[in-house]
N, C-alpha and C positions, 0 to 999 in steps of 0.2 A: 504494498498498499504505499502510495506517495506521501511523504510529510507534508501536514497542513501546516499554515502560518496561523498562529493561535495569539491573540492579546488576552492577556490576563490580568484583569482589573480588582484592586482591593484597595478599601480604607483602611487596611490593618498595617501596620507598622512591620516590616519584614527584614529589617537590617540586622537585628539579634535574636532570630526566632528560638527561644530555650527551652518553650513549654506552651501547651494549650493549642488555641486559635491560629497564633501565629506559626508555630511549629507544623501543625497539620497543613496549612495552606501553602508552607515553603517547600514540604516534602510532596505536596499534591503537584507542586510547578515541577519541581525535579524530575517526577516520574513522567510527566507530559513530555518535559524537552529530551526524554531518552529517545522519542519517535518523530518528535515534532520540532518546529522552529517556534521558540516563544518569546513574546515581547513581554515585560511586567510593567505595571504603573500602579504606583502604590504609594504611600507617603514616604518611604524611607526605601532605600536602594539596598540590595545585598549583594557583596563581591562577586557571589556565583551568577549574577543576572548580565553583569558586564556594561556593553554598550547598549543592549537590547531592554534597557530600563528608561521609563519615562516617569517623571515624579507628576502626581496630581496636582494640576495647577489648582493654587487658591484663587478663584475667579468664579462670577457669575455662572449658573446653568448652561445660557446659552455658550457663552465662551468656553465651557467644558467639553461641549456638546462637539463643537468646531475642531475643539483639540483633538478628541479622539476619533472625529471623522476624518480629519487629516492623517492621523498615523494609519488609521485603517486603509486609505487610500494609498499611501506613500509604501506601505510595506504588502500591499496585498493581502491582507488578512482574510481569512477563510471562518475562522471562528473566534467570536468573543465569549469568554466566560468572566462572571463577575463573582467576588465573596466578598460580604461587606458584612459589620457587626450589625445586630440588630436588637432590638428590645422590645418587649412586649408588656405594654402598659395594661392592667386591669383595671 
């Protein structure tokens, strides 16, 4: 199977994944990278992502959308995966 170009977006800090959600996301990305080309966009970079990392910009929603649109077009992204922290208020 031909490798896919994958953009992984997460609002989790991934620079030092020691436990919990950051570690699970980091290992998930490494597994995807075994057979695909992966670009990562998160709050912080991990040395394993190298030049295929983009920091999530701290701008309004429209500018953020345009930022990701540009990444997707320039890198011919096939798949976008998102992992974000959520909370449930009862």
